[in-house]
C-alpha positions in Angstrom: 3.9 22.1 8.8 6.9 21.3 6.6 9.2 20.6 9.6 6.5 18.3 11.1 6.1 16.5 7.8 9.9 16.1 7.4 10.5 14.8 10.9 7.6 12.3 10.5 9.0 11.2 7.1 12.4 10.6 8.6 10.9 8.6 11.4 8.8 6.6 8.9 11.9 5.7 6.9 13.8 4.7 10.0 11.0 2.4 11.2 10.7 1.0 7.7 14.4 0.1 7.7 14.1 -1.4 11.1 11.0 -3.6 10.5 11.8 -4.6 7.0 15.4 -5.5 7.7 14.2 -7.5 10.7 11.5 -9.2 8.6 9.8 -12.4 9.7 7.2 -12.4 12.5 8.1 -8.8 13.5 7.2 -7.5 10.0 4.1 -9.6 9.8 2.9 -8.2 13.1 3.6 -4.6 12.0 1.7 -5.1 8.7 -1.2 -6.6 10.6 -1.4 -3.6 12.9 -1.1 -1.2 9.9 -3.8 -3.1 8.1 -6.2 -3.0 11.0 -5.6 0.8 11.5 -6.1 1.4 7.8 -9.3 -0.7 7.7 -10.5 1.3 10.7 -9.8 4.6 8.9 -11.7 3.4 5.8 -14.6 1.9 7.8 -15.0 5.1 9.7 -15.9 6.9 6.4 -18.8 4.4 6.0 -19.7 4.6 9.8 -19.1 0.9 10.4 -15.8 1.1 12.3 -17.4 0.0 15.5 -20.2 -2.1 14.1 -20.5 -5.9 13.9 -19.7 -5.7 10.2 -16.5 -3.8 11.0 -15.5 -6.3 13.7 -16.1 -9.1 11.2 -13.6 -7.3 8.9 -11.0 -7.0 11.6 -11.4 -10.7 12.5 -11.1 -11.7 8.9 -8.0 -9.6 8.5 -6.4 -11.3 11.6 -7.4 -14.7 10.3 -5.8 -13.9 7.0 -2.5 -12.8 8.5 -2.4 -15.8 10.9 -2.9 -18.0 7.8 0.1 -16.3 6.2 2.2 -17.4 9.2 0.7 -20.8 10.0 -0.9 -21.9 6.7 -3.8 -23.6 8.4 -5.9 -23.0 5.3 -4.5 -24.0 2.0 -6.9 -21.9 0.0 -7.2 -18.3 1.2 -10.5 -18.0 -0.7 -12.1 -20.1 2.1 -11.4 -17.2 4.5 -12.8 -14.7 2.1 -15.9 -16.8 1.5 -16.5 -17.3 5.2 -16.2 -13.5 5.7 -18.6 -12.8 2.9 -21.2 -15.2 4.2 -20.8 -13.7 7.6 -21.4 -10.2 6.2 -24.4 -11.3 4.3 -25.9 -13.0 7.4 -25.4 -9.8 9.4 -27.0 -7.8 6.5 -30.0 -10.1 6.4 -30.7 -10.6 10.1 -29.9 -7.0 11.2 -31.9 -5.5 8.3 -32.4 -2.6 7.9 -29.6 -1.5 10.3 -27.0 -1.7 7.5 -27.1 -0.3 4.0 -25.8 -2.4 1.2 -23.0 0.1 0.6 -21.7 -0.5 4.1 -21.6 -4.3 3.7 -19.8 -3.9 0.4 -17.4 -1.4 2.0 -16.6 -3.9 4.8 -15.6 -6.6 2.3 -13.7 -4.1 0.1 -11.8 -2.8 3.1 -10.4 -6.2 3.9 -9.1 -6.8 0.4 -8.1 -3.2 -0.4 -6.2 -2.6 2.8 -5.5 -5.9 4.6 -4.8 -8.2 1.7 -2.9 -5.8 -0.5 -0.7 -4.4 2.2 0.3 -8.0 3.2 2.2 -8.3 0.0 4.9 -6.1 1.5 5.5 -8.9 3.9 5.1 -11.5 1.2 7.6 -9.8 -1.0 10.1 -9.7 1.9 9.7 -13.5 2.2 10.7 -14.1 -1.4 14.1 -15.4 -2.4 16.3 -12.2 -2.3 13.2 -10.5 -0.9 15.4 -8.5 1.5 16.6 -6.6 -1.5 13.6 -6.7 -3.8 11.1 -5.4 -1.2 12.6 -1.9 -1.3 11.4 -1.6 -4.9 7.9 -1.1 -3.4 9.1 2.1 -1.7 11.3 3.2 -4.6 8.4 3.0 -7.0 5.9 4.6 -4.7 7.5 7.1 -2.3 10.4 7.6 -4.8 8.0 8.2 -7.7 6.0 10.6 -5.6 9.0 12.7 -4.6 10.4 12.8 -8.1 7.0 13.6 -9.6 6.6 16.5 -7.2 10.0 18.0 -8.0 9.7 17.7 -11.7 6.1 18.9 -11.6 7.0 22.0 -9.7 9.8 22.8 -12.1 8.3 21.8 -15.4 4.7 20.9 -14.9 2.3 22.5 -17.5 -0.2 19.9 -18.6 -2.7 18.7 -16.0 -2.9 15.0 -15.6 -6.2 14.9 -13.7 -7.5 18.5 -13.4 -10.7 17.7 -11.5 -9.4 15.1 -9.1 -5.9 16.4 -8.5 -5.3 19.8 -10.1 -1.7 20.0 -8.9 -0.5 16.8 -10.6 0.9 17.2 -14.1 1.8 14.9 -17.0 5.4 16.2 -16.8 5.5 15.3 -13.1 4.1 11.8 -13.8 6.8 11.2 -16.4 9.5 12.5 -14.1 8.2 10.3 -11.3 8.4 7.1 -13.4 11.8 8.0 -14.8 13.0 9.1 -11.4 11.9 5.8 -9.8 13.6 3.8 -12.4 16.9 5.8 -12.0 16.7 5.4 -8.2 16.1 1.7 -8.6 19.1 1.4 -11.0 21.3 3.2 -8.5 20.0 1.2 -5.6 20.7 -2.1 -7.5 24.2 -1.1 -8.4 25.0 -0.1 -4.8 23.5 -3.3 -3.4 25.1 -5.6 -5.9 28.6 -4.1 -5.2 28.3 -3.8 -1.4 26.9 -7.4 -0.9 28.8 -8.9 -3.9 25.7 -10.3 -5.5 26.8 -11.5 -8.9 23.3 -12.8 -9.9 21.6 -9.4 -9.3 20.0 -8.8 -12.8 19.4 -5.1 -12.6 17.4 -4.4 -15.8 14.3 -6.5 -14.9 14.1 -4.8 -11.5 14.4 -1.3 -13.1 11.5 -2.2 -15.5 9.4 -3.6 -12.6 10.0 -0.4 -10.7 8.9 1.7 -13.7 5.7 -0.3 -14.0 5.2 0.0 -10.3 5.7 3.8 -10.4 3.1 4.2 -13.1 0.6 2.1 -11.2 1.4 3.8 -7.9 -0.2 7.0 -9.3 -3.5 5.1 -9.7 -3.3 4.1 -6.1 -2.6 7.6 -5.0 -5.4 9.1 -7.1 -7.9 6.4 -6.1 -7.4 7.1 -2.4 -7.8 10.8 -3.2 -11.0 10.1 -5.1 -12.5 8.3 -2.1 -11.7 11.3 0.1 -13.3 13.7 -2.4 -16.4 11.5 -2.5 -16.8 11.8 1.2 -15.4 15.4 1.5 -12.6 14.7 3.9 -9.1 16.0 3.9 -7.3 13.0 5.5 -8.2 9.5 6.5 -6.7 10.0 10.0 -4.2 11.9 12.1 -1.9 9.1 13.2 1.1 10.4 11.3 1.7 14.1 12.0 2.0 16.0 8.7 0.9 13.0 6.7 -2.5 12.0 7.9 -3.5 8.4 8.5 -2.2 5.1 7.4 -4.2 5.2 4.1 -2.9 8.7 3.4 0.8 7.6 3.6 0.4 4.1 2.2 -2.1 4.8 -0.5 0.4 4.1 -3.3 2.2 1.3 -1.5 -1.2 -0.6 -1.2 -1.3 -1.0 -5.0 2.4 -1.3 -5.7 3.1 -4.0 -3.1 1.1 -6.8 -4.9 2.3 -5.6 -8.3 6.0 -5.8 -7.3 5.4 -9.2 -5.7 3.9 -10.9 -8.7 6.2 -9.2 -11.2 9.2 -10.3 -9.2 7.9 -13.8 -8.6 6.9 -14.6 -12.2 9.4 -12.4 -14.2 12.6 -11.9 -12.1 12.9 -14.9 -9.9 
């Protein structure tokens, strides 16, 4: 199991390097595919993955990503409003086929997975985004790895004993500090290798610390949903890791956070 997880992790990192370094339409297409798979995994829990409400969600996600590329709609809320109206129409005219929870889950899935994951692409599109985008991984996957190591060595006080008994407060602190140290090291290397004189490191380290702290919320929230529905993993797409939502649960919440913090504070 460990070997499978390790190999899958190495392949994921390699693919992330390839697609994010390439950026542009390639990254946009990849994020769209990941979003659709993630939405399918979430919709499957609510048994709407192959229903008309589910297909409306997929269509709205595609429209949202096309709008990121072609900007045919100046206000993205128009897409969200049209999707919501469509869902309500399905709910009313197909009644009682769908439960209200399923309709709400369909709308939630678009925002939670499709919209929030898209900020990885949007961060890449920022000025100096080719460097800043890696903070999303440093403060999610980096935090997770550091938290695990510190937790195993020093963890004594449970952070969330009912939801995630293995996570400790010591591990959480180690994860945040570790993510900040990794970001600082990353920034120093990048600024020296690419001779970037305007690379202000301290704000990026702070952004990474905030992102690492919030990434735990994303991780635990995804775990809470799985516990509510008594499932182990969202899917089996990634051997040893589960589905898209299992591997990207923390990135989902850190991507928009890093984007807005970098946009309004750093840039």
